[in-house]
N, C-alpha and C positions, 0 to 999 in steps of 0.2 A: 363396368368391366367385370367379366366373370372370372372365376377361379377354376382350376382343374378339379378341386374338391366338389364344387357345385355341379360340374359336368358329370363326374362319376356318380354322384348321388342321383341325378336325373336320368342317367343312362340305364340304371338297373331295371326300370319299369317300362322302357321304351321298346316298342316292337321292331322298329327299323334300326336297331342298335348297330348291326354289322356294317351297313352302308355309311352310317354317320361316323363310326370309328375309323373306317377305311379312308373316308374323305379327310377326317381330322389328321390322321397320320400322314397322309399325302401332303396336306398343307404344311404340317410341321417340318417335313423334310425338304421343302422347297428352298430354304436358304442354305442348305448344305453345300452346294457347289461354290457359292461365294465364300463361305467359311473355309472350305478346302483350299481354295486359291490363296486366301490370306495366310493360312497356316504354312503352306508350301513356300510362299514368299518370305515369311518370317524365318523359316528354317534356313533358307538360302542366305538370308542377311545376317543371322545371328550365330549360327553354328560354324565351327571351323571349316575353312575351305581346303586346308591342306589334306591331301589324301582323298579328297572328294567326299568327306564325311557329311557336310551340309547338303550336298547334292543327293547323296545316297539316302539320307533321312527324309529329304523333301519328297521322295517318291512314295511316301506312305499312303495308305488308303484311309480315308476318313468317311465314316458313315454315321447315321443317327439311329439310335434305338428308341422307339417310341413305345412306352408302356402306359396303358390307360386303366389298369386295375391294381388294386392293392395299395399298400403303403408306399411303395416305390414308384408311384405314378409320375411320369414326367418324360423329358427328352434327355438322352445321354449321348454325347458325342464319343465315338469310339475310333481310335487311331490304331492301325496295325502296320507292321513292317516285318517281313521275314528276315532271318539272319543271313550272315555271309556264307557262302555266295548265293544268295537268294533261295536258301533252303532253310530247314530248321537248324538250330533253335531260333525261336522268335526273339526279337530285340525288345528290350525293356524301355519302351518309349516314355513311360512314367518317370523312370530314373533320369533319362536324358532331359525331360522337361523340368525336372527338379534341379538340374545342373551338374549331373555326374554321368559320364559316358565311359563305357568299357572300351579300351583300346589295346591292340596287340603290342607286346613289348618287343621292340626291335624287329618287327615284321613276322615274328613267330606266332603261329595260331594254334598251338597246342592248348589243352585245357588249363594248364598251370602257368602259362606265360602271358596272361592278360593283366592289365592294371587299370585303375580308374583315373580319368582325366576330368578336370573341372571345365565345364562349358557354361555359357550364359543361360540362365534358367528362363523358362516361360515361352519357349517357341510354340507350344501347343495351346496353353491356357490363355495367354494374353490375347491373341487374335480371336479366339472363340468367344471370349466374353465382351469384346469391344464392338461386336456387330450389332448395330441398332435394328437392322431389318429382321434379325432373329426374334427380337422381342415383339416387334410389330406383327410379324407373321403369326407368332404364338397367340397374341391377344386377338387378332382378327379371326383365327381359326377357332379359338374357344368361343368367341361371341357368336360366330356363325353356327357352330354346332349346338349351342344352347338355344339359339333362336329356332332352329329346325326341331329340336326336341319339344320346346314349349308350344310351337304351333301344332304339333301332333302329326 
């Protein structure tokens, strides 16, 4: 089983680097739709249903950023959701995932009339780490890319 460090080291001197990295990134992104569905289901199941908060958060977009150079090489899942009413400011999904959500006080939506509400933590992180096909896709993609490089 290869590591991403081995791949990066071998990619430096390979002529067909661009097509190998494009194929690798495409393979690493394949499990994203399944992860996206799990995150949305978890948000609907765990977050408060009153006021439509869980349904609203479940409409987030989930993408994968693949970086194959430097110290930060790896795959990072990114979740985004625009603020109410589907415009700026953006919602702090990290804080919601940690268990704190901003809620309007008594329906008022001015800047000073918001408070924090505790919610069940882990709607984003738990489903994204539980997916076994994510690990197998990453291992397979790395092994295939290293095989192509070593064949020349």
